[in-house]
C-alpha positions as CSV (number, residue, x, y, z in Angstrom):
1,M,-7.4,-22.4,58.8
2,I,-9.7,-19.4,58.0
3,R,-6.8,-17.2,58.1
4,I,-4.8,-19.2,55.4
5,W,-8.0,-19.7,53.3
6,N,-8.6,-15.9,53.3
7,Y,-4.9,-15.3,52.3
8,L,-5.3,-18.0,49.4
9,K,-8.5,-16.2,48.3
10,S,-6.7,-12.8,48.4
11,L,-3.9,-14.0,46.1
12,H,-6.4,-15.1,43.8
13,L,-8.1,-11.9,43.9
14,C,-4.6,-10.2,43.4
15,G,-3.9,-12.4,40.4
16,A,-7.3,-11.5,38.9
17,I,-6.7,-7.7,39.3
18,I,-3.0,-8.3,37.8
19,F,-4.7,-9.9,34.7
20,C,-7.2,-7.4,34.2
21,Y,-4.7,-4.6,34.5
22,V,-2.3,-6.4,31.8
23,I,-5.3,-7.1,29.3
24,S,-6.7,-3.4,29.7
25,T,-3.0,-2.0,29.2
26,A,-2.5,-4.3,26.2
27,M,-5.8,-3.1,24.9
28,I,-4.9,0.6,25.2
29,V,-1.7,0.0,23.6
30,Q,-3.2,-1.9,20.7
31,A,-5.8,0.9,20.3
32,G,-3.0,3.3,19.8
33,H,-1.0,1.2,17.3
34,P,-3.3,-0.5,14.5
35,S,-2.6,-4.3,14.2
36,S,-2.1,-3.8,10.3
37,P,0.0,-1.1,8.7
38,S,-2.7,-0.7,6.1
39,D,-4.2,2.6,5.6
40,K,-6.9,2.9,2.8
41,E,-6.7,6.8,3.1
42,A,-3.0,7.2,2.7
43,P,-1.9,9.8,0.2
44,I,-0.8,8.6,-3.2
45,P,2.9,9.8,-3.9
46,E,3.1,12.3,-6.4
47,V,5.0,10.0,-8.8
48,I,2.0,7.6,-9.2
49,L,-0.5,10.5,-9.5
50,S,1.6,12.3,-12.2
51,G,1.8,9.0,-14.2
52,L,-2.0,8.6,-13.9
53,K,-2.4,12.2,-15.3
54,D,0.0,11.5,-18.1
55,H,-1.9,8.0,-18.7
56,A,-5.1,10.0,-19.4
57,F,-3.8,13.0,-21.1
58,K,-0.4,11.9,-23.1
59,G,-0.7,8.2,-23.4
60,A,0.5,4.9,-21.7
61,D,4.0,5.4,-23.0
62,V,4.4,8.6,-21.1
63,A,2.9,7.4,-18.0
64,I,5.4,4.4,-17.9
65,K,8.3,6.8,-18.3
66,T,6.9,8.9,-15.2
67,W,6.5,6.0,-13.1
68,V,10.0,4.2,-13.7
69,K,12.2,7.4,-13.8
70,G,14.8,7.3,-11.4
71,S,14.4,3.7,-10.3
72,A,16.1,0.6,-11.4
73,L,13.3,-0.1,-14.0
74,E,14.4,3.0,-16.0
75,G,15.3,2.0,-19.5
76,S,14.6,-1.7,-18.8
77,L,12.8,-4.6,-20.8
78,E,10.5,-4.9,-17.8
79,A,9.4,-1.2,-18.1
80,T,9.0,-2.0,-21.9
81,G,6.8,-4.9,-20.8
82,Y,4.6,-2.9,-18.6
83,L,3.9,-0.4,-21.6
84,D,3.1,-3.5,-24.1
85,Y,0.8,-4.8,-21.5
86,L,-1.1,-1.3,-21.1
87,L,-1.5,-1.0,-24.9
88,Q,-2.9,-4.5,-24.9
89,I,-5.3,-3.4,-22.2
90,E,-6.3,-0.2,-24.1
91,S,-7.1,-2.3,-27.3
92,R,-9.2,-4.4,-25.3
93,Y,-10.7,-2.1,-22.5
94,G,-10.7,1.2,-24.4
95,K,-9.3,4.5,-23.1
96,Y,-8.2,4.9,-19.5
97,I,-10.7,7.1,-17.6
98,D,-9.6,7.5,-13.9
99,F,-8.7,5.5,-10.9
100,Q,-9.6,4.5,-7.3
101,Q,-7.6,3.6,-4.4
102,I,-8.4,0.5,-2.8
103,R,-5.7,0.6,0.0
104,S,-2.0,1.1,0.9
105,H,0.0,-0.8,2.8
106,H,3.1,0.7,4.7
107,L,5.8,-2.1,4.8
108,T,8.3,0.1,6.4
109,S,9.0,3.8,6.6
110,N,10.7,3.6,3.2
111,V,8.5,1.2,1.3
112,R,4.8,1.4,0.7
113,L,2.4,-0.6,-1.5
114,F,-0.4,1.1,-3.3
115,Y,-3.4,-0.8,-4.7
116,L,-5.5,0.9,-7.3
117,I,-8.3,0.4,-9.9
118,L,-7.6,1.6,-13.1
119,N,-11.1,2.3,-14.7
120,Y,-11.2,2.0,-18.6
121,E,-14.1,2.4,-20.9
122,R,-15.1,-1.1,-20.9
123,G,-13.7,-2.5,-17.4
124,P,-11.3,-2.2,-14.8
125,I,-7.6,-3.1,-14.4
126,F,-6.1,-3.7,-10.9
127,A,-2.7,-2.3,-10.2
128,R,-0.2,-2.6,-7.3
129,F,2.6,0.1,-7.1
130,M,5.6,-0.6,-4.8
131,T,7.1,2.8,-3.9
132,F,10.4,3.3,-2.2
133,R,11.7,6.5,-0.6
134,D,14.9,7.4,-2.6
135,R,17.4,9.0,-0.3
136,Q,19.6,9.8,-3.2
137,A,17.1,11.8,-5.2
138,V,17.4,15.4,-6.0
139,V,14.4,16.2,-4.1
140,A,15.1,14.6,-0.6
141,G,12.7,12.0,0.3
142,A,11.1,11.6,-3.2
143,W,9.4,8.5,-4.0
144,I,10.4,6.0,-6.9
145,I,8.7,3.1,-8.2
146,P,10.8,-0.1,-8.1
147,Q,7.8,-2.5,-9.3
148,I,4.4,-2.2,-10.7
149,V,1.9,-5.2,-11.1
150,F,-1.0,-5.0,-13.7
151,Q,-3.9,-7.5,-13.7
152,T,-7.4,-7.9,-15.0
153,S,-8.2,-9.9,-11.9
154,P,-8.2,-8.7,-8.4
155,D,-6.7,-11.8,-7.1
156,F,-3.5,-10.4,-5.8
157,L,-5.2,-7.9,-3.6
């Protein structure tokens, strides 16, 4: 009887060892792969940065043209709507000053979201840029912007 009892205890101990091994392995794997694909420090694609520079020095119309160039938005009514919105913002908030990156979210290797605060003289605007790696672009792997969202409220963040 004692022999059977010791055997059962050893099985329980083996189960505990296996459980600890599985948990520690999962923790090591998890540490190597973040649970969220968000990356606050991800570099902002050049197409976004160029548009922000254009916005500061050349105006909202040039910025919108830069941002939508090469995407399905180019020449669309939606792009005109973006421009109208930025012009309304400038009339209420003043001149665009600079930006701050809030975070980025890598949905896939070809799709990323960038969340920014656009600082104007009298307040911030919140922006989300969806970027897509355009495989057909002249510059291989260039990023284009198929969607932009501007809001005065950070609710969508």
